[in-house]
VOBA-1610 file (N, C-alpha, C; in pm, whole numbers, padded with zeros to 5 digits, always signed):
BEGIN
Met+00161+03263-04143Met+00184+03279-03999Met+00084+03197-03918Lys-00041+03204-03962Lys-00145+03129-03893Lys-00122+02980-03907Arg-00073+02939-04026Arg-00047+02796-04046Arg+00065+02747-03955Glu+00171+02830-03938Glu+00281+02792-03849Glu+00234+02784-03704Asp+00148+02878-03665Asp+00094+02873-03529Asp+00011+02747-03507Phe-00065+02713-03611Phe-00148+02593-03600Phe-00062+02468-03585Arg+00048+02460-03664Arg+00138+02345-03655Arg+00204+02339-03518Met+00248+02457-03468Met+00311+02459-03337Met+00214+02415-03227Lys+00090+02462-03238Lys-00012+02423-03139Lys-00040+02273-03145Lys-00040+02218-03266Lys-00063+02075-03283Lys+00051+01994-03223Lys+00176+02042-03242Lys+00292+01972-03185Lys+00289+01977-03033Ile+00251+02091-02977Ile+00245+02103-02830Ile+00140+02008-02773Ile+00024+02002-02839Ile-00082+01911-02791Ile-00037+01766-02800Leu+00031+01733-02911Leu+00081+01596-02928Leu+00185+01563-02822Phe+00273+01660-02793Phe+00376+01639-02690Phe+00311+01618-02553Leu+00211+01698-02520Leu+00144+01684-02392Leu+00074+01549-02381Lys+00016+01503-02492Lys-00051+01372-02491Lys+00049+01262-02460Tyr+00161+01262-02534Tyr+00262+01158-02512Tyr+00323+01169-02372Phe+00342+01291-02324Phe+00398+01309-02189Phe+00303+01253-02084Phe+00173+01282-02099Phe+00075+01232-02003Phe+00067+01079-02008Ile+00064+01023-02129Ile+00054+00877-02142Ile+00177+00809-02084Thr+00296+00865-02114Thr+00420+00806-02062Thr+00426+00814-01910Thr+00388+00930-01856Thr+00389+00946-01710Thr+00290+00852-01643Phe+00170+00844-01700Phe+00068+00755-01644Phe+00112+00609-01651Gly+00172+00570-01765Gly+00220+00433-01780Gly+00329+00400-01680Phe+00420+00496-01657Phe+00528+00472-01559Phe+00471+00459-01417Leu+00373+00543-01383Leu+00311+00534-01250Leu+00241+00399-01231Met+00183+00348-01339Met+00114+00219-01330Met+00211+00104-01310Ile+00326+00112-01378Ile+00420+00000-01374Ile+00524+00016-01262Tyr+00526+00134-01196Tyr+00626+00159-01093Tyr+00621+00056-00978Pro+00503+00019-00927Pro+00502-00081-00818Pro+00570-00213-00858Leu+00549-00257-00983Leu+00614-00381-01027Leu+00766-00363-01035Leu+00807-00249-01089Leu+00951-00222-01096Leu+01011-00211-00957Trp+00935-00154-00863Trp+00984-00141-00726Trp+01001-00278-00661Val+00905-00368-00682Val+00915-00504-00626Val+01038-00575-00684Phe+01058-00564-00816Phe+01174-00629-00879Phe+01304-00569-00826Ser+01308-00436-00812Ser+01428-00371-00760Ser+01453-00409-00615Ala+01345-00416-00535Ala+01359-00449-00392Ala+01414-00589-00371Ser+01393-00678-00468Ser+01444-00814-00453Ser+01596-00819-00456Phe+01661-00710-00500Phe+01808-00705-00503Phe+01865-00609-00399Lys+01779-00554-00313Lys+01824-00459-00212Lys+01837-00527-00076Pro+01925-00477+00012Pro+01925-00525+00151Pro+01804-00470+00225Asn+01769-00535+00334Asn+01648-00496+00408Asn+01647-00349+00448Arg+01763-00300+00494Arg+01768-00164+00546Arg+01744-00058+00438Glu+01758-00098+00309Glu+01744-00001+00201Glu+01605-00004+00137Ile+01532-00115+00157Ile+01407-00135+00083Ile+01305-00026+00114Phe+01285+00003+00243Phe+01180+00096+00281Phe+01232+00237+00312Thr+01355+00261+00275Thr+01412+00395+00300Thr+01445+00469+00172Ser+01419+00407+00056Ser+01454+00473-00070Ser+01350+00440-00176Phe+01314+00542-00255Phe+01222+00520-00367Phe+01297+00486-00496Ser+01429+00490-00489Ser+01509+00465-00608Ser+01494+00321-00656Leu+01492+00304-00787Leu+01482+00170-00843Leu+01619+00106-00861Ile+01725+00182-00838Ile+01861+00130-00853Ile+01919+00105-00714Pro+01950-00021-00679Pro+02003-00049-00545Pro+02142+00009-00526His+02167+00064-00407His+02302+00110-00374His+02394-00009-00346Glu+02336-00112-00287Glu+02410-00235-00259Glu+02328-00352-00311Ile+02387-00430-00401Ile+02311-00537-00467Ile+02324-00668-00389Val+02208-00729-00359Val+02203-00860-00294Val+02172-00964-00402Thr+02258-01063-00415Thr+02245-01157-00528Thr+02184-01291-00491Asp+02173-01321-00360Asp+02126-01454-00322Asp+01982-01456-00272Ser+01908-01348-00292Ser+01771-01343-00240Ser+01681-01445-00310Tyr+01703-01468-00440Tyr+01619-01564-00513Tyr+01650-01708-00469Ile+01779-01736-00445Ile+01816-01873-00403Ile+01762-01902-00262Lys+01786-01809-00170Lys+01740-01830-00033Lys+01587-01827-00023Gly+01524-01739-00102Gly+01378-01733-00101Gly+01317-01861-00154Trp+01379-01919-00258Trp+01327-02045-00316Trp+01340-02160-00216Gln+01444-02155-00132Gln+01461-02262-00031Gln+01349-02260+00072Gly+01283-02144+00087Gly+01167-02135+00175Gly+01203-02143+00320Thr+01100-02166+00400Thr+01120-02182+00544Thr+01065-02317+00586Gly+01130-02379+00685Gly+01085-02510+00728Gly+01127-02617+00629Gln+01043-02720+00612Gln+01078-02834+00527Gln+01028-02821+00384Tyr+00958-02717+00352Tyr+00901-02703+00218Tyr+00964-02586+00144Thr+01003-02611+00019Thr+01058-02504-00064Thr+00945-02428-00131Phe+00980-02315-00191Phe+00878-02238-00261Phe+00828-02312-00385Gly+00910-02404-00437Gly+00866-02486-00551Gly+00745-02570-00515Arg+00737-02615-00391Arg+00621-02694-00347Arg+00494-02608-00352Phe+00506-02482-00311Phe+00388-02394-00314Phe+00346-02364-00458Met+00445-02349-00546Met+00413-02327-00688Met+00341-02449-00745Leu+00392-02568-00714Leu+00329-02692-00763Leu+00187-02704-00710Asn+00167-02674-00581Asn+00032-02679-00524Asn-00063-02584-00595Ser-00014-02465-00629Ser-00099-02368-00699Ser-00140-02421-00836Phe-00045-02485-00907Phe-00079-02542-01038Phe-00181-02656-01023Ile-00164-02740-00919Ile-00258-02851-00896Ile-00399-02798-00870Leu-00406-02684-00803Leu-00538-02625-00772Leu-00595-02550-00893Val-00510-02474-00961Val-00559-02381-01062Val-00598-02451-01192Ile-00516-02545-01240Ile-00539-02603-01373Ile-00675-02673-01382Pro-00709-02768-01292Pro-00843-02828-01304Pro-00955-02729-01283Thr-00934-02631-01195Thr-01038-02529-01173Thr-01066-02452-01302Val-00960-02415-01373Val-00978-02341-01499Val-01046-02428-01604Leu-01000-02553-01619Leu-01058-02642-01721Leu-01207-02668-01694Phe-01241-02698-01571Phe-01381-02728-01538Phe-01468-02603-01550Thr-01413-02488-01517Thr-01489-02364-01532Thr-01521-02337-01679Ile-01423-02360-01767Ile-01445-02340-01911Ile-01556-02431-01961Ile-01547-02560-01925Ile-01645-02657-01975Ile-01785-02627-01923Ser-01797-02610-01791Ser-01930-02591-01733Ser-01992-02458-01775Ser-01914-02352-01777Ser-01969-02221-01814Ser-02013-02219-01960Thr-01938-02287-02046Thr-01975-02292-02189Thr-02106-02367-02208Phe-02122-02480-02139Phe-02247-02557-02152Phe-02367-02476-02102Val-02351-02412-01985Val-02463-02336-01928Val-02497-02216-02016Ala-02395-02148-02066Ala-02419-02032-02153Ala-02487-02075-02283Tyr-02449-02191-02336Tyr-02512-02243-02458Tyr-02660-02269-02435Gly-02693-02322-02319Gly-02834-02347-02287Gly-02914-02219-02280Phe-02860-02118-02215Phe-02933-01992-02201Phe-02944-01918-02334Ser-02844-01927-02417Ser-02843-01846-02539Ser-02917-01912-02656Arg-02937-02044-02652Arg-02994-02112-02769Arg-03124-02188-02743Phe-03162-02211-02620Phe-03279-02294-02593Phe-03382-02217-02510Asn-03507-02254-02530Asn-03616-02202-02448Asn-03666-02314-02356Phe-03677-02285-02230Phe-03722-02384-02133Phe-03799-02311-02022Pro-03881-02382-01946Pro-03961-02317-01841Pro-03874-02242-01741Leu-03920-02124-01702Leu-03854-02038-01603Leu-03715-01991-01648Lys-03696-01986-01779Lys-03565-01943-01830Lys-03534-01799-01785Asn-03633-01710-01800Asn-03609-01570-01764Asn-03585-01554-01614Val-03660-01634-01534Val-03640-01627-01389Val-03500-01673-01352Met-03458-01784-01413Met-03323-01836-01384Met-03215-01738-01429Phe-03239-01674-01544Phe-03141-01576-01591Phe-03136-01456-01495Gly-03252-01418-01442Gly-03255-01309-01344Gly-03180-01346-01217Val-03196-01473-01174Val-03122-01518-01055Val-02972-01516-01084Leu-02936-01556-01206Leu-02794-01555-01244Leu-02737-01413-01236Ile-02810-01316-01289Ile-02763-01178-01285Ile-02758-01128-01140Ala-02857-01170-01059Ala-02859-01127-00918Ala-02737-01179-00844Thr-02699-01304-00869Thr-02580-01359-00802Thr-02453-01290-00850Leu-02460-01237-00973Leu-02345-01161-01025Leu-02319-01035-00942Met-02429-00978-00890Met-02418-00856-00809Met-02384-00884-00664Leu-02394-01009-00622Leu-02376-01044-00481Leu-02227-01045-00444Pro-02188-00971-00339Pro-02047-00976-00297Pro-02006-01116-00255Asp-01887-01155-00294Asp-01840-01292-00268Asp-01831-01322-00120Val-01802-01219-00040Val-01782-01241+00103Val-01912-01279+00174Val-02027-01248+00112Val-02157-01282+00173Val-02173-01433+00182Asn-02120-01506+00084Asn-02136-01652+00083Asn-02028-01726+00161Leu-01941-01653+00224Leu-01824-01715+00285Leu-01862-01814+00396Val-01945-01769+00489Val-01982-01855+00602Val-02069-01973+00558Pro-02177-01950+00477Pro-02254-02065+00431Pro-02172-02168+00355Arg-02080-02120+00271Arg-01995-02214+00196Arg-01905-02293+00289Tyr-01850-02226+00391Tyr-01761-02297+00485Tyr-01839-02406+00557Ile-01961-02373+00602Ile-02042-02473+00674Ile-02075-02590+00581Leu-02109-02558+00456Leu-02144-02663+00359Leu-02024-02753+00329Phe-01910-02694+00299Phe-01791-02774+00267Phe-01742-02852+00388Asn-01760-02795+00507Asn-01720-02867+00628Asn-01808-02990+00648Ser-01938-02976+00619Ser-02028-03092+00632Ser-01996-03200+00529Phe-01940-03159+00413Phe-01899-03256+00311Phe-01763-03320+00343Gly-01692-03264+00440Gly-01558-03314+00471Gly-01454-03273+00369Trp-01474-03156+00307Trp-01383-03111+00200Trp-01272-03019+00252Leu-01276-02980+00380Leu-01177-02885+00428Leu-01037-02946+00425Asn-00938-02859+00417Asn-00798-02898+00404Asn-00773-02981+00278Ser-00845-02948+00172Ser-00822-03010+00041Ser-00855-02906-00066Tyr-00834-02944-00192Tyr-00863-02852-00301Tyr-01005-02871-00355Lys-01084-02958-00293Lys-01220-02984-00341Lys-01310-02860-00337Pro-01300-02771-00234Pro-01385-02651-00236Pro-01361-02560-00356Phe-01249-02579-00425Phe-01220-02497-00543Phe-01255-02571-00672Ile-01220-02700-00677Ile-01230-02774-00803Ile-01372-02823-00830Ile-01435-02885-00731Ile-01567-02945-00754Ile-01675-02840-00786Pro-01683-02728-00714Pro-01783-02627-00754Pro-01764-02574-00896Ser-01639-02574-00944Ser-01617-02524-01081Ser-01682-02613-01186Leu-01720-02736-01149Leu-01791-02824-01243Leu-01934-02777-01267Phe-01982-02686-01183Phe-02124-02647-01191Phe-02141-02499-01226Ala-02042-02441-01293Ala-02052-02304-01344Ala-02094-02206-01233Val-02017-02205-01125Val-02056-02124-01010Val-02009-01978-01021Thr-01939-01946-01130Thr-01896-01807-01149Thr-01988-01741-01251Pro-02088-01666-01206Pro-02188-01611-01300Pro-02128-01514-01400Phe-02018-01451-01365Phe-01956-01357-01458Phe-01917-01426-01589Phe-01859-01546-01579Phe-01816-01618-01699Phe-01937-01665-01781Val-02041-01712-01712Val-02161-01756-01783Val-02223-01638-01858Phe-02233-01525-01790Phe-02289-01405-01854Phe-02203-01361-01973Met-02071-01366-01956Met-01982-01327-02065Met-01999-01418-02186Met-02010-01549-02164Met-02027-01643-02275Met-02163-01626-02341Ile-02266-01600-02259Ile-02398-01576-02317Ile-02394-01456-02411Gln-02331-01349-02364Gln-02321-01229-02447Gln-02249-01257-02578Phe-02144-01339-02571Phe-02068-01369-02693Phe-02147-01458-02787Met-02212-01562-02732Met-02285-01656-02819Met-02404-01590-02888Arg-02460-01486-02825Arg-02571-01415-02887Arg-02528-01340-03013Thr-02398-01313-03024Thr-02348-01242-03142Thr-02317-01338-03258Leu-02316-01468-03231Leu-02283-01565-03337Leu-02403-01583-03429Pro-02380-01591-03560Pro-02492-01607-03655Pro-02559-01744-03641Lys-02692-01743-03631Lys-02765-01869-03615Lys-02776-01946-03747Glu-02749-01877-03859Glu-02759-01945-03988Glu-02659-02062-03997Val-02543-02045-03935Val-02442-02151-03939Val-02494-02275-03866Glu-02560-02251-03752Glu-02615-02364-03676Glu-02729-02431-03752Glu-02812-02350-03817Glu-02922-02408-03896Glu-02869-02492-04011Ala-02760-02448-04071Ala-02699-02528-04178Ala-02644-02659-04123Ala-02588-02652-04000Ala-02537-02774-03937Ala-02650-02869-03904Lys-02766-02815-03864Lys-02882-02900-03835Lys-02929-02972-03961Ile-02929-02901-04072Ile-02970-02962-04199Ile-02874-03075-04236Asp-02745-03057-04200Asp-02646-03162-04229Asp-02655-03278-04131Gly-02743-03268-04031Gly-02765-03380-03940Gly-02700-03368-03804Cys-02647-03254-03770Cys-02582-03239-03639Cys-02688-03221-03530Asn-02666-03283-03415Asn-02753-03258-03301Asn-02699-03140-03220Ser-02764-03110-03109Ser-02727-02991-03031Ser-02585-03000-02976Leu-02548-03120-02927Leu-02413-03136-02871Leu-02307-03120-02980Gln-02334-03177-03097Gln-02236-03165-03207Gln-02225-03019-03254Ile-02338-02948-03255Ile-02333-02806-03293Ile-02248-02728-03194Leu-02264-02760-03065Leu-02184-02689-02964Leu-02036-02717-02982Leu-02001-02845-02997Leu-01859-02881-03002Leu-01793-02845-03134Arg-01868-02854-03247Arg-01807-02834-03379Arg-01828-02693-03434Ile-01930-02621-03385Ile-01959-02488-03440Ile-01936-02379-03335Ile-02005-02392-03221Ile-02005-02283-03122Ile-01867-02269-03055Val-01811-02380-03010Val-01684-02371-02937Val-01570-02313-03023Pro-01552-02362-03149Pro-01445-02299-03231Pro-01470-02151-03256Leu-01597-02112-03276Leu-01625-01970-03299Leu-01609-01887-03172Ser-01617-01952-03056Ser-01607-01881-02928Ser-01466-01887-02870Lys-01368-01916-02951Lys-01232-01935-02901Lys-01181-01813-02824Thr-01205-01693-02875Thr-01153-01573-02809Thr-01216-01552-02671Ala-01347-01574-02663Ala-01415-01558-02534Ala-01371-01665-02435Ile-01350-01787-02483Ile-01307-01896-02394Ile-01167-01868-02341Ile-01078-01817-02428Ile-00942-01785-02382Ile-00946-01671-02281Ser-01031-01572-02304Ser-01045-01463-02206Ser-01091-01517-02072Met-01190-01609-02076Met-01239-01669-01953Met-01128-01747-01882Ala-01048-01820-01958Ala-00939-01899-01899Ala-00836-01808-01832Ile-00803-01696-01898Ile-00704-01603-01840Ile-00757-01542-01711Phe-00882-01496-01715Phe-00942-01438-01594Phe-00940-01538-01478Gln-00987-01659-01506Gln-00998-01757-01398Gln-00862-01799-01346Phe-00764-01812-01436Phe-00629-01849-01393Phe-00571-01743-01299Ile-00580-01617-01340Ile-00521-01509-01259Ile-00594-01495-01126Trp-00727-01500-01130Trp-00804-01484-01007Trp-00775-01597-00909Thr-00772-01721-00957Thr-00750-01835-00868Thr-00605-01839-00820Trp-00511-01807-00909Trp-00369-01808-00871Trp-00341-01706-00761Asn-00402-01588-00772Asn-00375-01480-00676Asn-00468-01482-00555Asp-00562-01575-00553Asp-00658-01578-00443Asp-00587-01608-00311Phe-00616-01528-00210Phe-00554-01548-00079Phe-00657-01589+00026Leu-00774-01525+00023Leu-00872-01545+00130Leu-00926-01687+00133Asn-00969-01739+00018Asn-01030-01872+00016Asn-00931-01983+00054Pro-00807-01985-00002Pro-00712-02086+00047Pro-00683-02072+00196Leu-00682-01948+00246Leu-00656-01927+00389Leu-00765-01991+00474Ile-00888-01990+00424Ile-01001-02044+00501Ile-01007-02197+00491Tyr-00985-02250+00369Tyr-01011-02393+00348Tyr-00890-02483+00364Ile-00768-02426+00356Ile-00647-02510+00361Ile-00573-02485+00492Asn-00544-02594+00563Asn-00477-02583+00692Asn-00334-02636+00691Ser-00308-02740+00612Ser-00175-02803+00613Ser-00077-02723+00529Val+00044-02709+00581Val+00147-02632+00509Val+00183-02701+00379Asp+00180-02835+00375Asp+00218-02905+00252Asp+00118-02885+00139Lys+00002-02823+00169Lys-00097-02793+00064Lys-00109-02643+00038Tyr-00023-02565+00099Tyr-00029-02420+00081Tyr-00005-02381-00064Thr-00077-02279-00108Thr-00055-02222-00241Thr+00051-02110-00231Val+00078-02047-00346Val+00181-01943-00349Val+00149-01829-00254Ser+00024-01783-00257Ser-00012-01669-00172Ser+00004-01701-00024Leu-00034-01822+00017Leu-00016-01862+00157Leu+00130-01884+00189Gly+00207-01934+00092Gly+00350-01952+00114Gly+00421-01820+00138Leu+00380-01716+00064Leu+00440-01584+00085Leu+00405-01530+00224Arg+00281-01552+00265Arg+00242-01505+00398Arg+00318-01579+00507Met+00342-01709+00486Met+00413-01788+00585Met+00557-01738+00601Cys+00617-01689+00491Cys+00752-01634+00500Cys+00756-01512+00592Ile+00647-01438+00598Ile+00641-01320+00684Ile+00621-01360+00829Asp+00539-01465+00850Asp+00502-01502+00987Asp+00606-01588+01057Ser+00692-01656+00980Ser+00771-01762+01042Ser+00895-01712+01115Thr+00941-01594+01084Thr+01064-01545+01149Thr+01040-01411+01212Thr+01119-01378+01314Thr+01106-01248+01379Thr+01161-01137+01288Glu+01269-01166+01215Glu+01324-01069+01122Glu+01285-01109+00981Val+01202-01029+00920Val+01150-01063+00787Val+01253-01027+00681Asn+01287-01123+00597Asn+01379-01099+00485Asn+01296-01051+00366Trp+01276-00921+00360Trp+01186-00867+00258Trp+01239-00887+00117Asn+01371-00885+00101Asn+01423-00904-00035Asn+01392-01045-00087Gln+01392-01145+00003Gln+01356-01281-00040Gln+01206-01290-00072Ile+01125-01221+00007Ile+00980-01221-00021Ile+00952-01151-00154Met+01022-01040-00178Met+01004-00970-00306Met+01051-01058-00422Ala+01160-01132-00401Ala+01210-01221-00505Ala+01107-01330-00539Met+01046-01389-00437Met+00946-01493-00462Met+00817-01433-00518Thr+00791-01306-00483Thr+00675-01239-00543Thr+00695-01223-00693Val+00817-01188-00733Val+00848-01175-00876Val+00828-01310-00946Ile+00877-01417-00884Ile+00863-01550-00944Ile+00715-01591-00953Ser+00638-01557-00850Ser+00496-01594-00851Ser+00418-01519-00959Leu+00473-01405-01005Leu+00405-01329-01110Leu+00431-01387-01249Ile+00533-01470-01262Ile+00574-01518-01395Ile+00464-01598-01467Pro+00400-01697-01401Pro+00297-01775-01475Pro+00184-01687-01528Cys+00132-01597-01445Cys+00022-01510-01491Cys+00067-01419-01604Thr+00190-01367-01592Thr+00241-01277-01696Thr+00258-01350-01829Leu+00316-01471-01823Leu+00338-01548-01946Leu+00206-01583-02013Ile+00109-01626-01933Ile-00020-01665-01990Ile-00090-01545-02051Phe-00084-01431-01983Phe-00152-01312-02035Phe-00092-01267-02168Phe+00042-01256-02173Phe+00104-01204-02295Phe+00102-01306-02409Ser+00103-01436-02376Ser+00095-01536-02483Ser-00042-01539-02548Ala-00145-01497-02475Ala-00282-01498-02529Ala-00341-01358-02533Gln-00255-01258-02534Gln-00303-01119-02529Gln-00394-01085-02646Lys-00357-01133-02765Lys-00435-01103-02885Lys-00579-01152-02871Tyr-00593-01279-02826Tyr-00727-01336-02811Tyr-00801-01271-02695Phe-00725-01235-02588Phe-00787-01174-02471Phe-00852-01041-02506Val-00779-00955-02574Val-00832-00824-02610Val-00951-00839-02706Glu-00938-00930-02802Glu-01047-00951-02896Glu-01171-01007-02828Gly-01147-01098-02731Gly-01259-01158-02660Gly-01334-01057-02576Ile-01261-00970-02506Ile-01325-00867-02424Ile-01402-00769-02513Ala-01344-00735-02628Ala-01408-00637-02716Ala-01536-00690-02778Thr-01543-00822-02800Thr-01659-00878-02868Thr-01767-00928-02775Thr-01736-00938-02644Thr-01840-00986-02552Thr-01920-00873-02491Gly-01877-00750-02512Gly-01950-00637-02456Gly-01928-00620-02309Ile-01819-00681-02251Ile-01789-00668-02109Ile-01691-00554-02086Lys-01659-00481-02191Lys-01564-00373-02173Lys-01629-00261-02093Gly-01541-00180-02025Gly-01594-00077-01938Gly-01645+00042-02011
//
């Protein structure tokens, strides 16, 4: 009798666990499902119903949304985002890896002080630097271009990535590098032939983070980019709201779904390396 009670209690606990996980998962994914559902609803139904199933299906929201407003299609905004994001991600990977390699493997004057400054900048809210950066980039003549995003990425300006790579490189065995030194490799060859291949998971994690953050960034493009022909996806979506008196929300939701595709594809295609990279760098919560 006691054994049957124990089994019943175990089944109830297991059921409650799965019920809680399923409910929590649905609540997390509901906003995305709502956006996708709203892209097929008429305007009058979008904000009056929580149902994910449209009563009346609108089929041309993706076509009309892609046509955009004015002389530029939404494809132009997608292309602009790729032009901005791809070099920014590549330069961030290269510069952050080099800087992290220096901190993790070499001793130089004021190393601890510089590392302390790096950690301090990690704690600094990004909005604090907004005005000084604008004044600096304006004096360089970089406004209304992608230079405020691409050129700083050459200098490892995101301390989070440098810190993450340092943490990962500290876990790599130094015996491999010593063996490479005996074989005649210099520091640069050790980095390119030993450290970088072993740091593949952390580098992929860094690339995913930077891609998603830069792709979804709204504030910085809003400040530095003025011409519509250079607008990114986030600014293009905002322009769809501002340009007409009657907002076609189903078209905006449709373009929002399309704008999510690149980040979603990149995340799931590299999910294995992303999870492994986060787990091994010690940046997990």
